[in-house]
ZADOKOL-501000 format. One record per residue: y, x, z of N, C-alpha, C in turn; residue in three letters; chain. Coordinates in Angstrom, 1 decimal, decimal comma, always signed. Layout:
BEGIN
<rec><n_py>Y</n_py><n_px>X</n_px><n_pz>Z</n_pz><ca_py>Y</ca_py><ca_px>X</ca_px><ca_pz>Z</ca_pz><c_py>Y</c_py><c_px>X</c_px><c_pz>Z</c_pz><res>ALA</res><chain>A</chain></rec>
...
This chain:
BEGIN
<rec><n_py>-1,6</n_py><n_px>+0,5</n_px><n_pz>-0,1</n_pz><ca_py>+0,1</ca_py><ca_px>+0,2</ca_px><ca_pz>+0,1</ca_pz><c_py>+1,2</c_py><c_px>+1,0</c_px><c_pz>-0,1</c_pz><res>UNK</res><chain>A</chain></rec>
<rec><n_py>+2,0</n_py><n_px>+0,5</n_px><n_pz>-0,6</n_pz><ca_py>+3,3</ca_py><ca_px>+1,3</ca_px><ca_pz>-0,8</ca_pz><c_py>+4,4</c_py><c_px>+1,3</c_px><c_pz>+0,1</c_pz><res>UNK</res><chain>A</chain></rec>
<rec><n_py>+4,8</n_py><n_px>+2,1</n_px><n_pz>+0,7</n_pz><ca_py>+6,0</ca_py><ca_px>+1,9</ca_px><ca_pz>+1,9</ca_pz><c_py>+7,1</c_py><c_px>+1,4</c_px><c_pz>+1,2</c_pz><res>UNK</res><chain>A</chain></rec>
<rec><n_py>+8,1</n_py><n_px>+1,1</n_px><n_pz>+2,0</n_pz><ca_py>+9,2</ca_py><ca_px>+0,6</ca_px><ca_pz>+2,2</ca_pz><c_py>+10,3</c_py><c_px>+1,5</c_px><c_pz>+1,2</c_pz><res>UNK</res><chain>A</chain></rec>
<rec><n_py>+10,0</n_py><n_px>+2,7</n_px><n_pz>+1,9</n_pz><ca_py>+10,9</ca_py><ca_px>+3,8</ca_px><ca_pz>+1,5</ca_pz><c_py>+10,7</c_py><c_px>+4,4</c_px><c_pz>-0,3</c_pz><res>UNK</res><chain>A</chain></rec>
<rec><n_py>+9,4</n_py><n_px>+4,2</n_px><n_pz>-0,5</n_pz><ca_py>+8,7</ca_py><ca_px>+4,6</ca_px><ca_pz>-2,0</ca_pz><c_py>+9,5</c_py><c_px>+3,5</c_px><c_pz>-2,7</c_pz><res>UNK</res><chain>A</chain></rec>
<rec><n_py>+9,7</n_py><n_px>+2,3</n_px><n_pz>-2,6</n_pz><ca_py>+10,3</ca_py><ca_px>+1,4</ca_px><ca_pz>-3,3</ca_pz><c_py>+11,1</c_py><c_px>+1,4</c_px><c_pz>-3,6</c_pz><res>UNK</res><chain>A</chain></rec>
<rec><n_py>+12,1</n_py><n_px>+1,7</n_px><n_pz>-2,1</n_pz><ca_py>+13,5</ca_py><ca_px>+1,5</ca_px><ca_pz>-2,2</ca_pz><c_py>+14,3</c_py><c_px>+2,8</c_px><c_pz>-3,0</c_pz><res>UNK</res><chain>A</chain></rec>
<rec><n_py>+13,7</n_py><n_px>+3,7</n_px><n_pz>-3,6</n_pz><ca_py>+14,1</ca_py><ca_px>+5,1</ca_px><ca_pz>-4,3</ca_pz><c_py>+14,1</c_py><c_px>+4,6</c_px><c_pz>-5,6</c_pz><res>UNK</res><chain>A</chain></rec>
<rec><n_py>+12,9</n_py><n_px>+4,0</n_px><n_pz>-5,8</n_pz><ca_py>+12,6</ca_py><ca_px>+3,1</ca_px><ca_pz>-7,4</ca_pz><c_py>+13,7</c_py><c_px>+2,5</c_px><c_pz>-7,7</c_pz><res>UNK</res><chain>A</chain></rec>
<rec><n_py>+13,9</n_py><n_px>+1,5</n_px><n_pz>-6,6</n_pz><ca_py>+14,4</ca_py><ca_px>+0,2</ca_px><ca_pz>-6,5</ca_pz><c_py>+16,2</c_py><c_px>+0,6</c_px><c_pz>-7,0</c_pz><res>UNK</res><chain>A</chain></rec>
<rec><n_py>+16,5</n_py><n_px>+1,3</n_px><n_pz>-6,3</n_pz><ca_py>+17,8</ca_py><ca_px>+2,1</ca_px><ca_pz>-6,4</ca_pz><c_py>+18,1</c_py><c_px>+2,8</c_px><c_pz>-7,5</c_pz><res>UNK</res><chain>A</chain></rec>
<rec><n_py>+17,4</n_py><n_px>+3,3</n_px><n_pz>-8,2</n_pz><ca_py>+17,0</ca_py><ca_px>+3,9</ca_px><ca_pz>-9,4</ca_pz><c_py>+17,4</c_py><c_px>+3,2</c_px><c_pz>-10,4</c_pz><res>UNK</res><chain>A</chain></rec>
<rec><n_py>+16,5</n_py><n_px>+2,2</n_px><n_pz>-10,4</n_pz><ca_py>+16,8</ca_py><ca_px>+1,0</ca_px><ca_pz>-11,5</ca_pz><c_py>+18,0</c_py><c_px>+0,6</c_px><c_pz>-11,3</c_pz><res>UNK</res><chain>A</chain></rec>
<rec><n_py>+18,8</n_py><n_px>-0,1</n_px><n_pz>-10,5</n_pz><ca_py>+20,0</ca_py><ca_px>-0,6</ca_px><ca_pz>-10,2</ca_pz><c_py>+20,7</c_py><c_px>+0,6</c_px><c_pz>-11,2</c_pz><res>UNK</res><chain>A</chain></rec>
<rec><n_py>+21,0</n_py><n_px>+1,3</n_px><n_pz>-10,3</n_pz><ca_py>+22,0</ca_py><ca_px>+3,3</ca_px><ca_pz>-10,9</ca_pz><c_py>+22,3</c_py><c_px>+2,9</c_px><c_pz>-12,2</c_pz><res>UNK</res><chain>A</chain></rec>
<rec><n_py>+21,0</n_py><n_px>+2,9</n_px><n_pz>-12,6</n_pz><ca_py>+20,8</ca_py><ca_px>+2,8</ca_px><ca_pz>-14,3</ca_pz><c_py>+21,1</c_py><c_px>+1,7</c_px><c_pz>-15,0</c_pz><res>UNK</res><chain>A</chain></rec>
<rec><n_py>+21,3</n_py><n_px>+0,8</n_px><n_pz>-14,3</n_pz><ca_py>+22,2</ca_py><ca_px>-0,8</ca_px><ca_pz>-15,1</ca_pz><c_py>+23,7</c_py><c_px>-0,5</c_px><c_pz>-14,8</c_pz><res>UNK</res><chain>A</chain></rec>
<rec><n_py>+24,0</n_py><n_px>+0,2</n_px><n_pz>-13,5</n_pz><ca_py>+25,6</ca_py><ca_px>-0,2</ca_px><ca_pz>-13,5</ca_pz><c_py>+26,1</c_py><c_px>+0,9</c_px><c_pz>-13,3</c_pz><res>UNK</res><chain>A</chain></rec>
<rec><n_py>+25,3</n_py><n_px>+2,0</n_px><n_pz>-14,2</n_pz><ca_py>+26,1</ca_py><ca_px>+3,3</ca_px><ca_pz>-14,3</ca_pz><c_py>+26,5</c_py><c_px>+3,9</c_px><c_pz>-13,3</c_pz><res>UNK</res><chain>A</chain></rec>
<rec><n_py>+25,7</n_py><n_px>+3,9</n_px><n_pz>-12,4</n_pz><ca_py>+26,5</ca_py><ca_px>+4,6</ca_px><ca_pz>-11,1</ca_pz><c_py>+25,5</c_py><c_px>+5,6</c_px><c_pz>-10,4</c_pz><res>UNK</res><chain>A</chain></rec>
<rec><n_py>+26,0</n_py><n_px>+7,1</n_px><n_pz>-10,0</n_pz><ca_py>+24,9</ca_py><ca_px>+7,7</ca_px><ca_pz>-9,4</ca_pz><c_py>+24,2</c_py><c_px>+6,9</c_px><c_pz>-8,2</c_pz><res>UNK</res><chain>A</chain></rec>
<rec><n_py>+22,8</n_py><n_px>+7,1</n_px><n_pz>-8,2</n_pz><ca_py>+22,1</ca_py><ca_px>+6,3</ca_px><ca_pz>-6,9</ca_pz><c_py>+22,2</c_py><c_px>+6,8</c_px><c_pz>-5,7</c_pz><res>UNK</res><chain>A</chain></rec>
<rec><n_py>+22,7</n_py><n_px>+8,6</n_px><n_pz>-5,8</n_pz><ca_py>+23,5</ca_py><ca_px>+8,5</ca_px><ca_pz>-4,3</ca_pz><c_py>+24,4</c_py><c_px>+7,6</c_px><c_pz>-3,8</c_pz><res>UNK</res><chain>A</chain></rec>
<rec><n_py>+25,4</n_py><n_px>+7,0</n_px><n_pz>-4,5</n_pz><ca_py>+25,8</ca_py><ca_px>+6,3</ca_px><ca_pz>-4,2</ca_pz><c_py>+26,2</c_py><c_px>+4,6</c_px><c_pz>-4,4</c_pz><res>UNK</res><chain>A</chain></rec>
<rec><n_py>+25,0</n_py><n_px>+4,6</n_px><n_pz>-4,1</n_pz><ca_py>+24,5</ca_py><ca_px>+2,9</ca_px><ca_pz>-4,1</ca_pz><c_py>+23,3</c_py><c_px>+2,9</c_px><c_pz>-2,6</c_pz><res>UNK</res><chain>A</chain></rec>
<rec><n_py>+24,0</n_py><n_px>+1,7</n_px><n_pz>-1,7</n_pz><ca_py>+23,6</ca_py><ca_px>+2,2</ca_px><ca_pz>-0,6</ca_pz><c_py>+22,9</c_py><c_px>+0,6</c_px><c_pz>-0,3</c_pz><res>UNK</res><chain>A</chain></rec>
<rec><n_py>+22,1</n_py><n_px>+0,4</n_px><n_pz>+0,7</n_pz><ca_py>+21,3</ca_py><ca_px>-0,8</ca_px><ca_pz>+0,8</ca_pz><c_py>+22,4</c_py><c_px>-2,3</c_px><c_pz>+1,3</c_pz><res>UNK</res><chain>A</chain></rec>
<rec><n_py>+23,6</n_py><n_px>-1,6</n_px><n_pz>+1,8</n_pz><ca_py>+24,6</ca_py><ca_px>-2,8</ca_px><ca_pz>+2,0</ca_pz><c_py>+25,1</c_py><c_px>-3,4</c_px><c_pz>+1,3</c_pz><res>UNK</res><chain>A</chain></rec>
<rec><n_py>+25,2</n_py><n_px>-2,6</n_px><n_pz>-0,4</n_pz><ca_py>+26,0</ca_py><ca_px>-2,9</ca_px><ca_pz>-1,3</ca_pz><c_py>+25,9</c_py><c_px>-4,3</c_px><c_pz>-1,8</c_pz><res>UNK</res><chain>A</chain></rec>
<rec><n_py>+26,7</n_py><n_px>-5,2</n_px><n_pz>-2,0</n_pz><ca_py>+26,6</ca_py><ca_px>-6,6</ca_px><ca_pz>-2,7</ca_pz><c_py>+26,7</c_py><c_px>-6,3</c_px><c_pz>-4,1</c_pz><res>UNK</res><chain>A</chain></rec>
<rec><n_py>+25,4</n_py><n_px>-7,2</n_px><n_pz>-5,0</n_pz><ca_py>+25,3</ca_py><ca_px>-6,4</ca_px><ca_pz>-6,6</ca_pz><c_py>+26,1</c_py><c_px>-7,0</c_px><c_pz>-7,1</c_pz><res>UNK</res><chain>A</chain></rec>
<rec><n_py>+26,8</n_py><n_px>-8,0</n_px><n_pz>-6,7</n_pz><ca_py>+27,7</ca_py><ca_px>-8,6</ca_px><ca_pz>-7,8</ca_pz><c_py>+29,3</c_py><c_px>-8,0</c_px><c_pz>-6,8</c_pz><res>UNK</res><chain>A</chain></rec>
<rec><n_py>+29,6</n_py><n_px>-8,0</n_px><n_pz>-5,7</n_pz><ca_py>+30,7</ca_py><ca_px>-8,4</ca_px><ca_pz>-5,4</ca_pz><c_py>+31,3</c_py><c_px>-6,6</c_px><c_pz>-5,2</c_pz><res>UNK</res><chain>A</chain></rec>
<rec><n_py>+30,1</n_py><n_px>-5,8</n_px><n_pz>-5,1</n_pz><ca_py>+30,3</ca_py><ca_px>-4,4</ca_px><ca_pz>-5,0</ca_pz><c_py>+29,9</c_py><c_px>-3,7</c_px><c_pz>-6,5</c_pz><res>UNK</res><chain>A</chain></rec>
<rec><n_py>+28,5</n_py><n_px>-4,1</n_px><n_pz>-7,1</n_pz><ca_py>+28,2</ca_py><ca_px>-3,2</ca_px><ca_pz>-8,4</ca_pz><c_py>+28,2</c_py><c_px>-4,1</c_px><c_pz>-9,4</c_pz><res>UNK</res><chain>A</chain></rec>
<rec><n_py>+29,2</n_py><n_px>-5,0</n_px><n_pz>-9,7</n_pz><ca_py>+29,6</ca_py><ca_px>-5,4</ca_px><ca_pz>-10,5</ca_pz><c_py>+28,2</c_py><c_px>-6,3</c_px><c_pz>-11,6</c_pz><res>UNK</res><chain>A</chain></rec>
<rec><n_py>+27,2</n_py><n_px>-6,6</n_px><n_pz>-10,9</n_pz><ca_py>+25,9</ca_py><ca_px>-7,1</ca_px><ca_pz>-11,4</ca_pz><c_py>+26,1</c_py><c_px>-8,5</c_px><c_pz>-11,4</c_pz><res>UNK</res><chain>A</chain></rec>
<rec><n_py>+26,2</n_py><n_px>-9,3</n_px><n_pz>-12,5</n_pz><ca_py>+26,4</ca_py><ca_px>-11,0</ca_px><ca_pz>-12,7</ca_pz><c_py>+24,8</c_py><c_px>-11,4</c_px><c_pz>-12,7</c_pz><res>UNK</res><chain>A</chain></rec>
<rec><n_py>+24,8</n_py><n_px>-13,1</n_px><n_pz>-12,3</n_pz><ca_py>+23,9</ca_py><ca_px>-13,5</ca_px><ca_pz>-12,4</ca_pz><c_py>+22,8</c_py><c_px>-13,6</c_px><c_pz>-13,6</c_pz><res>UNK</res><chain>A</chain></rec>
<rec><n_py>+23,1</n_py><n_px>-13,2</n_px><n_pz>-14,7</n_pz><ca_py>+22,5</ca_py><ca_px>-12,6</ca_px><ca_pz>-15,7</ca_pz><c_py>+21,5</c_py><c_px>-11,6</c_px><c_pz>-15,5</c_pz><res>UNK</res><chain>A</chain></rec>
<rec><n_py>+22,5</n_py><n_px>-10,4</n_px><n_pz>-15,5</n_pz><ca_py>+21,6</ca_py><ca_px>-9,4</ca_px><ca_pz>-14,8</ca_pz><c_py>+20,8</c_py><c_px>-8,8</c_px><c_pz>-14,2</c_pz><res>UNK</res><chain>A</chain></rec>
<rec><n_py>+21,4</n_py><n_px>-9,9</n_px><n_pz>-12,9</n_pz><ca_py>+20,6</ca_py><ca_px>-10,0</ca_px><ca_pz>-11,6</ca_pz><c_py>+19,3</c_py><c_px>-10,2</c_px><c_pz>-12,1</c_pz><res>UNK</res><chain>A</chain></rec>
<rec><n_py>+19,3</n_py><n_px>-11,4</n_px><n_pz>-12,3</n_pz><ca_py>+17,7</ca_py><ca_px>-12,3</ca_px><ca_pz>-13,2</ca_pz><c_py>+17,1</c_py><c_px>-11,0</c_px><c_pz>-14,2</c_pz><res>UNK</res><chain>A</chain></rec>
<rec><n_py>+17,5</n_py><n_px>-10,4</n_px><n_pz>-14,8</n_pz><ca_py>+17,3</ca_py><ca_px>-9,6</ca_px><ca_pz>-15,4</ca_pz><c_py>+16,2</c_py><c_px>-8,4</c_px><c_pz>-15,0</c_pz><res>UNK</res><chain>A</chain></rec>
<rec><n_py>+16,7</n_py><n_px>-8,2</n_px><n_pz>-13,8</n_pz><ca_py>+16,4</ca_py><ca_px>-7,1</ca_px><ca_pz>-12,9</ca_pz><c_py>+14,8</c_py><c_px>-7,8</c_px><c_pz>-12,5</c_pz><res>UNK</res><chain>A</chain></rec>
<rec><n_py>+14,2</n_py><n_px>-8,8</n_px><n_pz>-13,2</n_pz><ca_py>+12,7</ca_py><ca_px>-9,0</ca_px><ca_pz>-12,9</ca_pz><c_py>+12,1</c_py><c_px>-8,5</c_px><c_pz>-13,6</c_pz><res>UNK</res><chain>A</chain></rec>
<rec><n_py>+12,4</n_py><n_px>-7,6</n_px><n_pz>-15,0</n_pz><ca_py>+11,3</ca_py><ca_px>-6,9</ca_px><ca_pz>-15,5</ca_pz><c_py>+11,1</c_py><c_px>-5,7</c_px><c_pz>-15,1</c_pz><res>UNK</res><chain>A</chain></rec>
<rec><n_py>+12,1</n_py><n_px>-4,9</n_px><n_pz>-14,4</n_pz><ca_py>+12,2</ca_py><ca_px>-3,5</ca_px><ca_pz>-14,2</ca_pz><c_py>+11,4</c_py><c_px>-3,7</c_px><c_pz>-12,5</c_pz><res>UNK</res><chain>A</chain></rec>
<rec><n_py>+11,7</n_py><n_px>-4,7</n_px><n_pz>-11,9</n_pz><ca_py>+11,2</ca_py><ca_px>-5,1</ca_px><ca_pz>-10,3</ca_pz><c_py>+9,4</c_py><c_px>-5,1</c_px><c_pz>-10,4</c_pz><res>UNK</res><chain>A</chain></rec>
<rec><n_py>+9,6</n_py><n_px>-5,6</n_px><n_pz>-11,9</n_pz><ca_py>+7,9</ca_py><ca_px>-6,0</ca_px><ca_pz>-11,9</ca_pz><c_py>+7,4</c_py><c_px>-4,6</c_px><c_pz>-12,2</c_pz><res>UNK</res><chain>A</chain></rec>
<rec><n_py>+8,3</n_py><n_px>-3,9</n_px><n_pz>-13,6</n_pz><ca_py>+7,4</ca_py><ca_px>-2,5</ca_px><ca_pz>-13,6</ca_pz><c_py>+7,0</c_py><c_px>-1,4</c_px><c_pz>-12,1</c_pz><res>UNK</res><chain>A</chain></rec>
<rec><n_py>+7,9</n_py><n_px>-1,9</n_px><n_pz>-11,5</n_pz><ca_py>+7,7</ca_py><ca_px>-1,2</ca_px><ca_pz>-9,9</ca_pz><c_py>+6,4</c_py><c_px>-1,5</c_px><c_pz>-9,5</c_pz><res>UNK</res><chain>A</chain></rec>
<rec><n_py>+6,9</n_py><n_px>-3,2</n_px><n_pz>-9,0</n_pz><ca_py>+5,5</ca_py><ca_px>-3,5</ca_px><ca_pz>-8,3</ca_pz><c_py>+4,4</c_py><c_px>-2,9</c_px><c_pz>-9,0</c_pz><res>UNK</res><chain>A</chain></rec>
<rec><n_py>+4,3</n_py><n_px>-3,6</n_px><n_pz>-9,9</n_pz><ca_py>+2,9</ca_py><ca_px>-3,4</ca_px><ca_pz>-10,7</ca_pz><c_py>+1,9</c_py><c_px>-2,2</c_px><c_pz>-10,9</c_pz><res>UNK</res><chain>A</chain></rec>
<rec><n_py>+3,0</n_py><n_px>-1,1</n_px><n_pz>-10,7</n_pz><ca_py>+2,4</ca_py><ca_px>+0,2</ca_px><ca_pz>-10,7</ca_pz><c_py>+1,7</c_py><c_px>+0,5</c_px><c_pz>-9,5</c_pz><res>UNK</res><chain>A</chain></rec>
<rec><n_py>+1,7</n_py><n_px>-0,3</n_px><n_pz>-8,7</n_pz><ca_py>+1,0</ca_py><ca_px>-0,1</ca_px><ca_pz>-7,3</ca_pz><c_py>-0,5</c_py><c_px>-1,3</c_px><c_pz>-7,6</c_pz><res>UNK</res><chain>A</chain></rec>
<rec><n_py>-1,5</n_py><n_px>-0,6</n_px><n_pz>-6,8</n_pz><ca_py>-2,9</ca_py><ca_px>-1,7</ca_px><ca_pz>-7,2</ca_pz><c_py>-2,2</c_py><c_px>-3,2</c_px><c_pz>-6,2</c_pz><res>UNK</res><chain>A</chain></rec>
<rec><n_py>-3,0</n_py><n_px>-4,3</n_px><n_pz>-7,1</n_pz><ca_py>-2,3</ca_py><ca_px>-5,9</ca_px><ca_pz>-6,0</ca_pz><c_py>-1,4</c_py><c_px>-5,7</c_px><c_pz>-6,7</c_pz><res>UNK</res><chain>A</chain></rec>
<rec><n_py>-0,1</n_py><n_px>-5,2</n_px><n_pz>-7,0</n_pz><ca_py>+1,3</ca_py><ca_px>-5,3</ca_px><ca_pz>-7,5</ca_pz><c_py>+1,5</c_py><c_px>-6,8</c_px><c_pz>-8,0</c_pz><res>UNK</res><chain>A</chain></rec>
<rec><n_py>+2,7</n_py><n_px>-7,4</n_px><n_pz>-7,7</n_pz><ca_py>+2,7</ca_py><ca_px>-9,0</ca_px><ca_pz>-8,2</ca_pz><c_py>+3,7</c_py><c_px>-8,9</c_px><c_pz>-9,1</c_pz><res>UNK</res><chain>A</chain></rec>
<rec><n_py>+4,2</n_py><n_px>-10,2</n_px><n_pz>-10,2</n_pz><ca_py>+4,8</ca_py><ca_px>-10,3</ca_px><ca_pz>-10,7</ca_pz><c_py>+6,4</c_py><c_px>-10,6</c_px><c_pz>-10,3</c_pz><res>UNK</res><chain>A</chain></rec>
<rec><n_py>+7,5</n_py><n_px>-9,9</n_px><n_pz>-10,6</n_pz><ca_py>+8,6</ca_py><ca_px>-10,5</ca_px><ca_pz>-9,7</ca_pz><c_py>+9,3</c_py><c_px>-11,3</c_px><c_pz>-10,6</c_pz><res>UNK</res><chain>A</chain></rec>
<rec><n_py>+9,5</n_py><n_px>-12,8</n_px><n_pz>-10,5</n_pz><ca_py>+10,3</ca_py><ca_px>-13,8</ca_px><ca_pz>-11,4</ca_pz><c_py>+11,6</c_py><c_px>-13,8</c_px><c_pz>-11,5</c_pz><res>UNK</res><chain>A</chain></rec>
<rec><n_py>+12,1</n_py><n_px>-13,5</n_px><n_pz>-12,3</n_pz><ca_py>+13,4</ca_py><ca_px>-13,8</ca_px><ca_pz>-13,1</ca_pz><c_py>+14,1</c_py><c_px>-14,4</c_px><c_pz>-11,9</c_pz><res>UNK</res><chain>A</chain></rec>
<rec><n_py>+14,0</n_py><n_px>-15,9</n_px><n_pz>-11,3</n_pz><ca_py>+14,7</ca_py><ca_px>-16,8</ca_px><ca_pz>-10,8</ca_pz><c_py>+14,5</c_py><c_px>-15,8</c_px><c_pz>-9,4</c_pz><res>UNK</res><chain>A</chain></rec>
<rec><n_py>+13,6</n_py><n_px>-15,1</n_px><n_pz>-8,7</n_pz><ca_py>+13,4</ca_py><ca_px>-14,5</ca_px><ca_pz>-7,6</ca_pz><c_py>+14,3</c_py><c_px>-12,9</c_px><c_pz>-7,5</c_pz><res>UNK</res><chain>A</chain></rec>
<rec><n_py>+14,4</n_py><n_px>-12,7</n_px><n_pz>-8,5</n_pz><ca_py>+15,3</ca_py><ca_px>-11,8</ca_px><ca_pz>-8,7</ca_pz><c_py>+16,9</c_py><c_px>-11,8</c_px><c_pz>-8,8</c_pz><res>UNK</res><chain>A</chain></rec>
<rec><n_py>+16,9</n_py><n_px>-12,9</n_px><n_pz>-9,5</n_pz><ca_py>+18,2</ca_py><ca_px>-13,4</ca_px><ca_pz>-9,3</ca_pz><c_py>+19,0</c_py><c_px>-14,0</c_px><c_pz>-8,2</c_pz><res>UNK</res><chain>A</chain></rec>
<rec><n_py>+18,1</n_py><n_px>-14,5</n_px><n_pz>-7,2</n_pz><ca_py>+18,7</ca_py><ca_px>-14,9</ca_px><ca_pz>-5,5</ca_pz><c_py>+18,9</c_py><c_px>-13,7</c_px><c_pz>-5,1</c_pz><res>UNK</res><chain>A</chain></rec>
<rec><n_py>+18,6</n_py><n_px>-12,1</n_px><n_pz>-5,3</n_pz><ca_py>+18,7</ca_py><ca_px>-11,2</ca_px><ca_pz>-4,4</ca_pz><c_py>+20,3</c_py><c_px>-11,1</c_px><c_pz>-4,6</c_pz><res>UNK</res><chain>A</chain></rec>
<rec><n_py>+20,7</n_py><n_px>-11,3</n_px><n_pz>-3,3</n_pz><ca_py>+22,7</ca_py><ca_px>-10,7</ca_px><ca_pz>-3,6</ca_pz><c_py>+22,8</c_py><c_px>-9,2</c_px><c_pz>-2,8</c_pz><res>UNK</res><chain>A</chain></rec>
<rec><n_py>+21,9</n_py><n_px>-8,6</n_px><n_pz>-2,3</n_pz><ca_py>+22,3</ca_py><ca_px>-7,4</ca_px><ca_pz>-1,8</ca_pz><c_py>+20,7</c_py><c_px>-6,3</c_px><c_pz>-2,6</c_pz><res>UNK</res><chain>A</chain></rec>
<rec><n_py>+21,5</n_py><n_px>-4,7</n_px><n_pz>-2,0</n_pz><ca_py>+20,8</ca_py><ca_px>-4,2</ca_px><ca_pz>-2,8</ca_pz><c_py>+19,1</c_py><c_px>-4,2</c_px><c_pz>-1,7</c_pz><res>UNK</res><chain>A</chain></rec>
<rec><n_py>+19,4</n_py><n_px>-4,2</n_px><n_pz>-0,5</n_pz><ca_py>+18,5</ca_py><ca_px>-4,5</ca_px><ca_pz>+0,3</ca_pz><c_py>+17,3</c_py><c_px>-6,3</c_px><c_pz>+0,2</c_pz><res>UNK</res><chain>A</chain></rec>
<rec><n_py>+18,4</n_py><n_px>-7,0</n_px><n_pz>-0,3</n_pz><ca_py>+17,3</ca_py><ca_px>-8,3</ca_px><ca_pz>-0,8</ca_pz><c_py>+16,2</c_py><c_px>-7,6</c_px><c_pz>-2,0</c_pz><res>UNK</res><chain>A</chain></rec>
<rec><n_py>+16,9</n_py><n_px>-6,5</n_px><n_pz>-2,9</n_pz><ca_py>+16,0</ca_py><ca_px>-6,5</ca_px><ca_pz>-3,7</ca_pz><c_py>+14,9</c_py><c_px>-5,3</c_px><c_pz>-3,4</c_pz><res>UNK</res><chain>A</chain></rec>
<rec><n_py>+15,1</n_py><n_px>-4,6</n_px><n_pz>-2,6</n_pz><ca_py>+14,3</ca_py><ca_px>-3,3</ca_px><ca_pz>-2,0</ca_pz><c_py>+12,9</c_py><c_px>-4,0</c_px><c_pz>-1,3</c_pz><res>UNK</res><chain>A</chain></rec>
<rec><n_py>+13,3</n_py><n_px>-5,4</n_px><n_pz>-0,4</n_pz><ca_py>+12,6</ca_py><ca_px>-6,1</ca_px><ca_pz>+0,1</ca_pz><c_py>+11,4</c_py><c_px>-6,7</c_px><c_pz>-0,7</c_pz><res>UNK</res><chain>A</chain></rec>
<rec><n_py>+11,9</n_py><n_px>-7,7</n_px><n_pz>-1,6</n_pz><ca_py>+11,6</ca_py><ca_px>-8,0</ca_px><ca_pz>-2,6</ca_pz><c_py>+10,5</c_py><c_px>-7,2</c_px><c_pz>-3,2</c_pz><res>UNK</res><chain>A</chain></rec>
<rec><n_py>+10,9</n_py><n_px>-6,1</n_px><n_pz>-4,3</n_pz><ca_py>+10,0</ca_py><ca_px>-5,7</ca_px><ca_pz>-4,6</ca_pz><c_py>+8,9</c_py><c_px>-5,1</c_px><c_pz>-4,0</c_pz><res>UNK</res><chain>A</chain></rec>
<rec><n_py>+9,2</n_py><n_px>-4,9</n_px><n_pz>-2,6</n_pz><ca_py>+8,0</ca_py><ca_px>-4,2</ca_px><ca_pz>-1,5</ca_pz><c_py>+7,2</c_py><c_px>-5,3</c_px><c_pz>-1,0</c_pz><res>UNK</res><chain>A</chain></rec>
<rec><n_py>+7,8</n_py><n_px>-6,6</n_px><n_pz>-0,8</n_pz><ca_py>+6,3</ca_py><ca_px>-7,7</ca_px><ca_pz>-0,9</ca_pz><c_py>+5,5</c_py><c_px>-7,8</c_px><c_pz>-2,1</c_pz><res>UNK</res><chain>A</chain></rec>
<rec><n_py>+6,5</n_py><n_px>-8,0</n_px><n_pz>-3,5</n_pz><ca_py>+5,3</ca_py><ca_px>-8,0</ca_px><ca_pz>-4,6</ca_pz><c_py>+4,4</c_py><c_px>-6,7</c_px><c_pz>-4,6</c_pz><res>UNK</res><chain>A</chain></rec>
<rec><n_py>+5,2</n_py><n_px>-5,6</n_px><n_pz>-4,2</n_pz><ca_py>+4,3</ca_py><ca_px>-4,4</ca_px><ca_pz>-4,8</ca_pz><c_py>+3,2</c_py><c_px>-4,5</c_px><c_pz>-3,5</c_pz><res>UNK</res><chain>A</chain></rec>
<rec><n_py>+3,3</n_py><n_px>-5,1</n_px><n_pz>-2,3</n_pz><ca_py>+2,1</ca_py><ca_px>-5,0</ca_px><ca_pz>-1,6</ca_pz><c_py>+1,2</c_py><c_px>-6,4</c_px><c_pz>-1,4</c_pz><res>UNK</res><chain>A</chain></rec>
<rec><n_py>+1,3</n_py><n_px>-7,5</n_px><n_pz>-2,8</n_pz><ca_py>+0,6</ca_py><ca_px>-8,3</ca_px><ca_pz>-3,1</ca_pz><c_py>+1,0</c_py><c_px>-9,5</c_px><c_pz>-2,3</c_pz><res>UNK</res><chain>A</chain></rec>
<rec><n_py>+2,6</n_py><n_px>-9,1</n_px><n_pz>-1,7</n_pz><ca_py>+2,9</ca_py><ca_px>-10,7</ca_px><ca_pz>-1,1</ca_pz><c_py>+3,6</c_py><c_px>-11,4</c_px><c_pz>-1,7</c_pz><res>UNK</res><chain>A</chain></rec>
<rec><n_py>+3,9</n_py><n_px>-12,9</n_px><n_pz>-1,5</n_pz><ca_py>+4,8</ca_py><ca_px>-13,9</ca_px><ca_pz>-2,3</ca_pz><c_py>+5,1</c_py><c_px>-14,1</c_px><c_pz>-1,0</c_pz><res>UNK</res><chain>A</chain></rec>
<rec><n_py>+6,7</n_py><n_px>-14,4</n_px><n_pz>-1,2</n_pz><ca_py>+7,4</ca_py><ca_px>-14,8</ca_px><ca_pz>+0,0</ca_pz><c_py>+7,0</c_py><c_px>-16,0</c_px><c_pz>+0,8</c_pz><res>UNK</res><chain>A</chain></rec>
């Protein structure tokens, strides 16, 4: 089972590539919309990269666009992908 720290690095790297910001400038407390400029459509589209992270682990589940779109903070995204990577639905 992947640890939250394993997932955190990967999720922040994916977010950084989308918002064109260095990963070391992104914190768990950042809001995806207000701080990083990720609108609703972009947040939903993160379902695909989040799923790639999740499914790279045995038993990892799909992260739906709907669930990805509900994330408001970087922490929310990390927690969601960690749950799915460990085979858990909310």
